[in-house]
C-alpha positions in Angstrom: 19.8 -43.4 21.6 19.5 -40.0 19.9 21.9 -40.2 16.7 23.0 -37.0 14.8 23.5 -36.5 11.4 26.5 -35.3 10.0 27.2 -33.6 6.8 30.4 -35.2 5.0 32.8 -33.6 2.7 31.7 -34.1 -1.3 27.7 -34.7 -0.9 25.0 -35.7 0.5 26.3 -38.9 2.1 25.0 -39.0 5.8 26.7 -41.1 8.6 25.0 -41.8 11.8 27.4 -39.9 14.5 26.5 -40.0 18.5 29.0 -36.9 18.6 29.5 -33.4 16.6 33.2 -33.9 17.5 33.9 -36.9 15.6 35.4 -36.2 12.1 35.6 -32.4 12.8 38.6 -30.2 11.3 40.8 -27.8 14.2 39.0 -25.1 12.9 35.3 -25.4 11.5 32.5 -23.1 11.4 29.5 -25.1 13.0 26.0 -25.3 11.4 22.5 -27.1 13.2 20.2 -27.9 10.3 16.9 -29.3 11.5 13.7 -30.3 8.9 10.8 -31.9 9.6 8.3 -33.3 8.0 6.3 -35.7 10.1 4.9 -34.9 12.8 3.3 -37.9 14.5 1.6 -35.9 17.3 -0.4 -33.6 15.5 -3.8 -35.2 12.9 -2.4 -34.8 9.4 -0.4 -32.1 8.9 2.9 -34.3 7.5 4.8 -32.0 5.3 6.9 -32.6 2.5 10.2 -30.8 1.8 11.5 -29.9 4.9 13.9 -32.9 4.9 14.8 -31.8 1.0 15.2 -28.4 1.9 17.7 -29.4 5.1 19.7 -31.4 3.0 19.9 -28.6 0.3 21.0 -25.9 3.1 23.6 -28.3 4.6 25.0 -29.1 1.2 25.5 -25.3 0.7 27.0 -24.6 4.2 29.3 -27.6 3.9 30.7 -26.8 0.1 30.3 -23.2 -0.1 31.1 -22.0 3.3 32.9 -25.3 4.6 31.1 -25.4 8.1 30.5 -28.6 9.5 26.8 -29.7 10.2 25.4 -31.3 12.3 21.2 -32.5 10.5 18.3 -33.4 12.4 15.5 -35.1 10.8 12.2 -36.2 11.4 12.6 -38.7 14.8 16.0 -36.9 15.4 14.4 -33.6 15.3 12.5 -33.7 19.0 12.7 -31.1 20.8 15.5 -32.6 23.5 17.1 -33.9 20.6 17.9 -29.7 19.2 18.8 -28.5 22.4 21.2 -31.6 22.7 22.6 -30.3 20.0 23.1 -27.0 20.1 24.4 -27.5 24.1 26.9 -29.6 22.2 28.0 -27.3 20.0 27.8 -24.7 22.6 30.7 -26.5 24.5 32.5 -27.4 21.4 32.4 -23.9 19.0 35.4 -21.3 19.4 34.7 -17.8 19.7 36.7 -17.1 16.2 33.9 -19.5 14.1 30.4 -18.8 12.9 27.6 -20.8 13.7 24.3 -21.1 11.8 21.0 -22.6 12.7 18.7 -23.2 10.4 15.1 -25.0 10.9 12.1 -26.4 7.8 9.0 -27.5 9.4 5.8 -26.2 11.1 5.2 -23.0 13.1 2.4 -21.5 15.0 1.5 -19.0 18.1 1.8 -20.3 21.4 -0.7 -19.6 24.3 1.9 -16.6 25.0 0.8 -15.1 21.8 4.8 -15.8 20.7 6.2 -17.4 17.6 7.0 -21.0 18.2 9.1 -23.8 16.1 7.3 -27.4 16.2 10.0 -30.2 16.5 8.9 -33.5 15.4 7.7 -34.4 19.1 5.0 -31.3 19.0 1.9 -32.6 20.5 -1.6 -32.3 19.2 -3.1 -31.0 22.9 0.1 -29.8 24.6 2.4 -26.9 24.0 5.3 -28.9 26.1 7.3 -29.6 23.3 6.7 -26.7 21.2 10.3 -24.5 20.6 9.2 -20.9 21.7 10.7 -18.1 20.9 12.7 -17.3 24.3 14.1 -20.9 24.5 15.3 -20.3 20.8 17.0 -16.9 21.4 18.2 -17.9 24.4 19.9 -21.0 23.1 21.4 -19.4 19.9 23.2 -16.7 22.4 24.8 -19.3 25.1 26.7 -20.3 21.9 30.0 -18.6 22.2 30.0 -17.9 18.8 31.9 -15.3 16.7 28.4 -14.8 15.0 25.0 -16.4 15.0 22.7 -16.9 12.2 19.3 -18.2 12.1 17.4 -18.9 9.1 13.6 -20.5 9.4 11.4 -21.6 6.9 8.0 -22.3 8.5 4.9 -20.0 9.6 4.2 -17.6 12.4 0.9 -17.1 12.3 -2.4 -18.5 14.1 -4.9 -18.2 11.7 -4.0 -20.3 9.3 -5.7 -23.2 7.7 -4.1 -26.4 8.8 -1.8 -27.5 6.7 -3.2 -27.9 2.8 -4.3 -24.2 1.9 -3.8 -23.8 -2.0 -2.9 -20.9 -3.8 -4.1 -20.1 -6.9 -2.4 -21.6 -10.1 -0.5 -24.1 -7.5 -2.4 -27.1 -7.1 1.0 -28.6 -5.3 1.0 -25.9 -2.7 1.2 -26.4 1.6 1.6 -24.3 3.9 3.7 -24.6 7.3 1.4 -23.3 9.5 -0.4 -25.3 12.6 -3.5 -24.1 14.4 -4.5 -26.5 17.4 -7.8 -27.9 17.9 -8.9 -25.2 20.5 -7.4 -22.2 18.2 -9.2 -22.6 15.3 -12.1 -20.7 15.7 -9.7 -17.4 16.0 -9.4 -17.6 12.4 -10.4 -14.4 10.3 -10.3 -12.6 13.4 -8.7 -8.9 13.6 -5.9 -8.5 14.6 -3.4 -5.2 16.3 -1.1 -4.1 13.0 1.5 -2.7 15.0 3.7 -6.1 14.6 2.9 -6.2 11.5 3.7 -2.9 10.4 7.6 -3.5 11.7 7.7 -5.5 8.7 10.3 -7.4 11.2 9.3 -10.9 12.1 12.4 -11.2 13.6 11.6 -8.9 16.4 9.3 -11.7 18.0 12.2 -14.6 17.6 14.9 -12.3 19.1 16.2 -11.0 16.2 16.5 -7.2 17.4 19.4 -8.7 19.5 22.8 -7.4 18.2 24.3 -10.5 18.1 21.6 -12.7 16.5 20.9 -12.0 12.6 17.6 -13.8 11.5 16.5 -14.3 8.1 13.0 -16.0 8.0 10.6 -17.2 5.5 7.7 -15.0 6.6 6.5 -12.1 8.5 4.6 -12.0 11.3 0.9 -13.4 10.3 1.9 -14.9 6.7 2.0 -18.6 5.8 5.0 -20.2 4.3 4.5 -21.6 0.8 5.8 -25.3 0.3 5.3 -26.7 -3.3 6.9 -28.7 -6.1 9.6 -27.6 -8.1 11.0 -30.0 -11.1 9.3 -33.0 -9.3 11.0 -32.2 -5.7 9.2 -30.8 -2.9 10.6 -27.5 -1.2 9.3 -25.1 1.1 9.9 -21.9 -1.4 11.6 -19.3 0.9 14.7 -22.6 0.7 14.3 -23.4 -2.7 14.6 -19.6 -3.6 17.4 -18.7 -0.8 19.9 -22.0 -1.7 21.3 -20.4 -4.7 21.9 -17.2 -3.5 24.4 -19.3 -0.8 27.4 -19.7 -3.0 30.3 -19.0 -1.1 30.6 -15.1 -2.2 30.9 -12.5 0.2 27.6 -11.1 -0.6 25.6 -8.5 1.8 22.3 -9.7 3.6 20.4 -6.5 1.9 21.3 -8.5 -1.9 20.4 -11.5 -0.7 17.5 -11.0 0.8 16.0 -8.4 -2.1 16.6 -11.3 -4.4 14.8 -14.0 -2.8 11.6 -11.5 -1.5 11.4 -10.4 -5.2 11.3 -14.6 -6.4 9.4 -15.7 -3.1 6.6 -13.0 -3.7 6.7 -13.7 -7.4 6.0 -17.2 -6.8 3.7 -16.9 -3.6 1.2 -14.1 -5.5 2.6 -11.1 -2.7 1.5 -13.4 0.2 4.6 -14.3 1.2 7.3 -11.7 2.2 10.7 -12.9 3.6 12.1 -10.9 6.7 15.7 -10.0 8.0 16.4 -8.5 11.1 16.6 -4.5 10.1 20.5 -4.3 11.4 22.1 -6.8 9.3 21.4 -5.3 5.8 24.5 -4.5 5.1 26.6 -6.9 6.5 27.9 -10.1 4.7 26.3 -13.3 4.9 27.2 -15.0 8.2 29.9 -12.5 9.4 29.4 -10.5 12.6 28.4 -6.7 12.2 30.8 -4.3 12.1 31.5 -2.6 15.4 29.3 -5.2 17.4 30.1 -5.2 21.1 30.1 -9.0 20.7 32.4 -9.0 18.1 35.2 -10.9 19.8 38.9 -9.3 20.1 41.1 -12.2 18.4 41.6 -12.4 15.0 39.7 -14.9 12.8 41.9 -18.1 12.5 42.8 -19.3 9.3 41.1 -22.7 8.3 43.3 -25.6 8.9 45.4 -26.9 6.6 43.8 -29.9 3.9 44.1 -33.2 4.6 45.0 -35.8 1.7 41.8 -37.2 1.6 40.1 -33.7 1.3 39.5 -31.4 -1.9 41.5 -28.0 -1.8 39.5 -25.6 0.0 39.6 -22.0 -1.3 40.0 -19.4 1.6 36.9 -17.7 0.8 38.3 -14.5 1.3 36.5 -12.9 -2.0 37.8 -9.4 -0.5 37.6 -7.7 -4.0 34.0 -8.1 -4.1 32.1 -5.2 -4.0 29.8 -5.0 -0.3 27.7 -2.0 -1.2 24.0 -2.5 -2.1 23.5 -3.4 -5.5 20.3 -2.5 -5.7 17.0 -3.7 -7.3 17.3 -4.7 -10.9 13.7 -3.7 -12.0 10.6 -2.1 -10.7 9.3 -5.7 -9.1 12.5 -5.7 -7.0 12.0 -2.1 -5.8 8.6 -3.1 -5.1 9.6 -6.2 -2.7 12.8 -4.6 -1.0 12.8 -3.5 2.6 14.4 -1.2 4.1 12.5 -0.7 7.2 13.4 2.7 9.5 10.2 3.6 11.2 12.0 6.5 11.9 12.2 7.5 8.7 8.4 6.4 6.9 6.3 4.4 8.7 2.6 3.4 7.2 -0.7 3.0 9.7 -3.8 1.8 8.3 -7.2 2.8 10.0 -9.1 0.7 11.0 -5.9 -1.1 12.8 -6.7 -4.7 11.7 -5.4 -7.7 9.1 -8.9 -8.8 8.0 -11.6 -6.7 6.9 -14.9 -7.1 4.7 -16.0 -6.2 1.1 -16.7 -2.4 1.1 -15.6 -1.5 4.6 -14.3 1.8 4.4 -10.4 2.0 5.2 -7.5 5.1 5.3 -3.9 5.4 5.3 -1.4 7.7 6.7 2.2 7.8 6.7 4.8 9.9 8.9 8.2 10.7 7.7 10.5 11.9 9.4 13.2 13.1 6.7 12.5 15.0 4.0 11.9 12.9 0.3 9.9 11.8 -1.8 7.2 9.6 -0.9 5.4 6.7 -3.4 2.4 4.8 -2.0 1.8 1.2 -4.0 -1.2 -0.6 -3.8 -1.4 -4.4 -4.6 -4.7 -5.5 -5.2 -6.7 -8.5 -5.1 -6.8 -8.0 -8.9 -3.1 -8.9 -8.5 -2.3 -5.7 -10.1 0.3 -3.2 -8.5 -1.3 0.3 -8.0 0.1 3.9 -7.9 -2.3 5.9 -5.2 -0.1 8.0 -3.7 0.2 10.6 -5.4 -2.5 10.2 -7.5 -1.4 12.5 -10.5 2.1 11.0 -10.5 3.9 13.7 -10.4 7.1 14.3 -8.4 6.9 17.6 -7.0 3.4 15.8 -5.5 5.3 13.3 -3.9 8.0 15.5 -1.9 7.5 16.0 2.0 8.4 17.4 4.8 10.3 15.9 7.7 8.3 15.1 10.6 5.0 15.5 8.5 2.0 13.3 8.0 0.5 12.8 4.8 -3.0 11.4 4.7 -4.6 9.6 1.9 -7.2 9.5 0.2 -8.0 13.2 1.9 -10.9 15.0 2.2 -12.4 12.8 4.8 -12.7 10.4 1.8 -11.7 6.8 2.0 -10.8 3.6 0.1 -12.9 0.5 -0.1 -11.9 -3.1 -1.5 -14.7 -4.5 -4.0 -13.4 -7.9 -4.0 -11.8 -10.3 -1.9 -8.4 -10.9 -1.5 -5.1 -9.9 0.0 -3.7 -6.8 -0.3 -0.5 -4.6 0.6 -0.1 -1.2 0.9 3.4 -0.2 0.9 5.0 3.4 1.4 8.5 3.9 0.1 10.4 7.3 0.9 13.0 8.3 -1.5 16.2 10.3 -0.4 16.5 11.1 -4.3 14.6 13.1 -6.3 15.6 11.0 -9.6 15.1 7.8 -8.4 11.1 8.6 -7.1 10.4 10.2 -10.6 11.9 6.9 -12.7 9.3 5.1 -10.3 6.5 7.4 -11.0 7.2 7.5 -15.0 7.0 3.8 -15.5 3.4 3.6 -14.2 2.5 5.9 -16.8 -1.0 7.2 -16.7 -2.9 3.9 -16.1 -1.3 4.1 -12.8 -1.4 0.7 -12.7 1.0 -2.2 -13.7 1.0 -6.1 -13.5 3.9 -7.6 -12.2 5.0 -9.3 -15.7 5.1 -5.5 -16.9 7.1 -5.0 -13.8 9.6 -7.6 -13.9 10.5 -6.2 -17.7 11.4 -2.6 -16.6 14.8 -3.0 -16.6 15.7 0.9 -15.6 19.0 1.7 -15.3 17.8 4.5 -13.5 16.0 2.4 -10.4 19.6 1.0 -10.2 20.4 2.2 -6.5 24.2 2.1 -5.8 25.6 3.5 -2.6 29.1 3.8 -1.7 28.2 4.4 1.9 26.9 1.0 1.7 23.1 3.3 3.3 20.0 2.6 1.4 18.9 5.6 -0.6 15.1 4.4 0.1 13.0 3.5 3.1 9.7 1.3 3.3 6.9 0.7 5.7 3.7 -1.6 4.5 0.8 -3.4 5.5 -0.8 -6.6 4.5 -4.8 -7.9 5.1 -6.9 -9.8 3.8 -10.4 -8.8 2.3 -13.6 -11.4 3.1 -17.0 -11.3 1.6 
């Protein structure tokens, strides 16, 4: 018999309980939290930090946001067990309550080319127990909640090493990507860059839906790291996410920028968390203002405290600013994503994610509005280099709307001279002074390492918009250079 874990008030004590409704308050937001370390049906790819992650997220959701949390781990986190838990929540949640789904474990690409999560009964030679993107989105949207949030800490690439690929300087690193035996020959192959350039893993998981907010550990072609932090295993994404889940009314963009900056730093700029773009300025776990899915009924206040529970704050915090607070330094700005391809879109030629040393490549940027274009390269050496405008002048950075900027120009091309990971990032600023401040920070050498970038606490780069609208837009590409 399936036995779910319900996280009780006041800590991490987990009590076995067969029904979600037992012990639930009259009004409670609900969450399903899943962590899978053990994969009996997969050969040698067990993980170590996923259950720790699930416990950390469950505790944050319950103690900071007062969710009722159902937790599944390892043996209880089979495909049907997850489906059963989602169905039970769909039958008990109210339209005025919020829902969160969290998963930590392996991810892969199914034979249909779509991302899938791997529950604990995933099989080495069969996809029957895979939890596909379409199924997940269907089950999430079937829950009649006020808002729907999905947090995923797993890989979504079919081209990863199995589970033991290390990262320079991180001997304890594992990755949460899995490749079935009949797919392993595909490693290193090229892939259309269109999906990567969207910078939106969430699209493949239904995240473009107006009713579901997806915040994921990686992009569609990246690996999610798991490492040791202060003697305990955790996913890199979850480790930096949990402190941001502090119960305040912070918008997702601020949470994501902080998490992305820390994850990129820890993972040597090879992992980039992504958020459903239309949720940038939405308060965490809330519904979007004006959404067609927003119920007409007003939110119901929490039920009165019972004698055996501590006082519960209302968590209103309406006096907190909800506008985008902006990057704190140049490294934060480099890692901030405000994707809008009608504003700016970066394309690479040839259109593939793996190239060889000395292969010639070029780029162009389509600008949908006037502004100041800055293009940065994070090279295989780890330094971030200014590659447009080459003279570092803000006047040279100016572009008009509906224009195409090619670089390098005059029929020339770039070529990588060493193997490693490369990232090209285009930033279109609406504001002259913000573009000038970034260009000035690179100086005459046109190059910075990330330690220098993190030390640059320039107030000129602090972007605060009273209209809750970002004042810059980004588009970027990551690719691997092989020998």
